[in-house]
C-alpha positions as CSV (number, residue, x, y, z in Angstrom):
1,M,-13.3,-21.8,-11.0
2,N,-15.5,-19.6,-9.3
3,L,-17.2,-16.6,-10.9
4,P,-14.8,-13.6,-9.5
5,N,-11.4,-15.6,-10.8
6,K,-13.8,-15.9,-13.9
7,L,-14.6,-12.6,-13.9
8,T,-10.1,-11.5,-13.4
9,V,-9.4,-13.9,-16.3
10,A,-11.7,-12.3,-18.1
11,R,-10.1,-8.9,-18.0
12,F,-6.6,-10.7,-18.9
13,I,-8.3,-11.8,-22.1
14,L,-9.9,-8.1,-22.8
15,T,-6.5,-6.9,-22.2
16,V,-5.4,-9.0,-25.2
17,V,-8.2,-8.0,-27.5
18,F,-7.6,-4.5,-26.2
19,V,-4.2,-4.4,-27.8
20,I,-4.8,-6.3,-30.7
21,L,-7.4,-3.5,-31.8
22,F,-4.3,-1.4,-32.1
23,Y,-2.6,-3.4,-34.8
24,V,-6.2,-3.8,-36.6
25,P,-6.4,-1.7,-39.2
26,L,-10.3,-0.8,-38.4
27,Q,-11.7,3.0,-38.8
28,N,-12.8,3.1,-35.1
29,R,-10.5,0.5,-33.9
30,V,-9.8,3.3,-31.2
31,G,-13.1,3.7,-30.5
32,L,-13.6,-0.2,-30.1
33,A,-10.7,-0.2,-27.9
34,L,-12.4,2.3,-25.5
35,L,-15.5,0.3,-25.4
36,V,-13.1,-3.1,-24.2
37,F,-11.4,-1.2,-21.7
38,I,-14.8,-0.3,-20.4
39,A,-15.8,-3.5,-20.1
40,A,-12.5,-4.6,-18.5
41,A,-13.2,-2.2,-16.1
42,L,-16.5,-3.1,-15.2
43,T,-15.2,-7.0,-14.6
44,D,-12.3,-5.4,-12.1
45,L,-15.9,-3.5,-10.5
46,A,-17.6,-6.7,-10.2
47,D,-15.4,-9.0,-9.1
48,G,-13.9,-7.9,-6.0
49,K,-18.0,-6.8,-5.3
50,I,-19.2,-11.0,-6.1
51,A,-16.1,-12.2,-3.9
52,R,-16.9,-10.3,-0.7
53,A,-20.8,-10.4,-0.9
54,R,-20.9,-14.2,-1.6
55,G,-17.6,-15.1,0.7
56,L,-15.9,-16.1,-2.6
57,V,-12.4,-14.1,-1.6
58,T,-9.4,-16.5,-2.7
59,N,-6.2,-16.4,-2.4
60,F,-5.6,-16.8,-6.3
61,G,-8.1,-13.7,-6.4
62,K,-6.2,-11.8,-4.1
63,L,-3.0,-12.3,-6.2
64,M,-4.5,-12.0,-10.1
65,D,-7.0,-9.6,-9.4
66,P,-4.3,-6.6,-8.7
67,L,-2.4,-8.0,-11.5
68,A,-4.8,-8.0,-13.8
69,D,-5.4,-4.3,-13.4
70,K,-2.0,-3.8,-13.9
71,V,-1.7,-5.7,-17.2
72,L,-4.6,-3.7,-18.4
73,M,-3.6,-0.3,-17.1
74,T,0.2,-1.2,-18.7
75,A,-1.4,-2.0,-22.5
76,A,-4.0,1.2,-21.8
77,L,-1.1,3.7,-20.8
78,V,1.7,3.0,-23.1
79,F,-1.2,3.2,-26.4
80,L,-1.8,6.7,-24.7
81,A,1.8,7.8,-24.2
82,V,2.9,6.9,-27.7
83,A,-0.4,7.8,-29.4
84,E,-0.1,11.0,-32.3
85,L,-2.3,13.7,-30.7
86,H,-2.7,14.2,-27.2
87,P,-0.7,11.9,-25.6
88,I,-0.4,11.3,-22.1
89,P,3.1,12.4,-20.8
90,A,5.9,10.0,-21.2
91,W,7.4,10.4,-17.5
92,I,4.0,10.4,-16.1
93,V,3.5,6.9,-17.7
94,V,7.0,6.0,-16.7
95,A,6.8,6.9,-13.1
96,V,3.1,5.3,-12.9
97,L,4.3,1.8,-14.4
98,A,7.3,1.8,-12.2
99,R,5.2,2.2,-8.9
100,E,3.1,-0.8,-10.5
101,F,6.2,-3.1,-10.8
102,F,7.7,-2.2,-7.2
103,V,4.1,-3.1,-5.6
104,T,4.2,-6.3,-8.0
105,G,8.1,-7.3,-6.8
106,I,6.3,-6.7,-2.9
107,R,3.7,-8.6,-3.7
108,V,6.5,-11.7,-5.1
109,V,8.2,-11.1,-1.9
110,A,5.4,-11.7,0.2
111,A,4.2,-14.2,-2.2
112,N,8.1,-16.3,-1.8
113,N,7.4,-15.6,2.2
114,G,4.3,-17.4,2.3
115,V,1.8,-14.4,2.2
116,I,-0.6,-13.3,0.1
117,L,-1.3,-9.3,0.0
118,A,-4.5,-8.1,-1.0
119,A,-5.1,-4.5,-2.8
120,E,-5.7,-2.0,-0.2
121,K,-8.3,1.0,-0.4
122,L,-6.2,3.8,-1.1
123,G,-4.8,1.2,-4.5
124,K,-8.5,1.1,-5.3
125,H,-9.0,5.0,-5.3
126,K,-5.8,4.9,-7.2
127,M,-7.2,2.3,-9.8
128,V,-10.3,4.3,-9.7
129,W,-8.6,7.5,-11.0
130,Q,-6.4,5.6,-13.4
131,V,-9.6,4.1,-15.2
132,I,-11.1,7.5,-15.3
133,T,-7.6,9.6,-16.8
134,T,-7.6,6.4,-19.2
135,I,-11.2,6.3,-20.1
136,Y,-11.1,10.4,-21.0
137,F,-8.0,10.4,-22.8
138,L,-9.4,7.1,-25.0
139,M,-12.3,9.4,-25.7
140,L,-10.1,11.9,-26.5
141,Q,-8.3,9.8,-29.2
142,A,-11.4,8.0,-30.6
143,S,-13.2,11.7,-31.4
144,L,-9.8,11.9,-33.7
145,E,-11.2,9.1,-35.8
146,P,-13.8,9.3,-38.8
147,N,-17.5,8.6,-37.6
148,T,-17.4,8.9,-34.3
149,R,-21.5,9.9,-34.0
150,W,-21.7,6.8,-32.0
151,L,-19.4,8.1,-29.2
152,D,-21.7,11.4,-29.1
153,A,-24.9,9.4,-28.6
154,M,-23.4,6.7,-26.2
155,F,-21.4,9.9,-24.0
156,A,-23.7,12.8,-25.0
157,W,-20.4,14.7,-24.9
158,K,-16.9,13.8,-26.0
159,P,-13.5,15.5,-25.2
160,M,-11.9,17.3,-28.2
161,S,-8.4,18.8,-26.2
162,P,-7.6,17.5,-22.8
163,G,-8.5,20.5,-21.2
164,I,-8.6,21.4,-17.4
165,F,-10.4,18.3,-16.6
166,G,-7.5,16.2,-18.8
167,V,-5.1,18.1,-16.4
168,F,-7.0,17.3,-13.0
169,C,-7.3,13.7,-14.2
170,L,-3.5,13.2,-14.7
171,V,-2.4,15.2,-11.4
172,M,-5.1,13.2,-9.7
173,M,-4.0,9.7,-11.3
174,T,-0.4,10.3,-11.0
175,G,-0.7,11.9,-6.9
176,L,-2.7,8.9,-5.9
177,T,-0.3,6.1,-7.7
178,M,2.9,7.4,-6.0
179,I,1.1,7.8,-2.5
180,S,-0.6,4.5,-2.6
181,G,2.8,2.8,-3.8
182,F,4.6,4.5,-0.9
183,S,2.0,3.7,1.8
184,Y,2.1,-0.5,0.1
185,F,6.0,-0.3,0.5
186,W,5.4,1.4,4.3
187,K,2.8,-1.1,5.5
188,N,5.0,-3.9,4.2
189,R,8.4,-2.8,4.8
190,K,8.9,-5.7,7.3
191,L,8.8,-8.5,4.6
192,F,12.4,-6.9,2.7
193,G,14.1,-7.9,6.2
194,D,13.2,-11.0,5.9
195,A,13.6,-11.7,2.3
């Protein structure tokens, strides 16, 4: 298994750690989950760049890299939807996750036809905004925990309420998610005629 694929597998593992942190009675569990999420997001940034730069693009990576993204984002968004204070609206989470499962379905249909579909550029922009939005709202949740001086030191600023930037993030994330989902379906619509 090459390095980019190992980073993809690491993202699955970090997602498990991320989920476990929400069930462990630690004082700063959301803050720790934030750090784990950032680490997982960095593996997503690194695996694609390394794969392209070193010519290590594989069918495994094309299939599993987007799946790892979806698993990570599903875990994060579900947590943020049920957060006690300043949750992400449930309808946004449902819409985003519906798109993710729909695109995964397209990939399954393609794989059954012997075609491996890689992530598209618009989908990558969508992922960037999903990550930015998630980090922002995780910081918001972490700021509600006691003893968050380390958060101040790391980021020099932490949000206390969603504010205009939070709304902007939600609009960008939701808009790009819906647009990229439709684009992905439209470009691969012929697969459904062959399925």
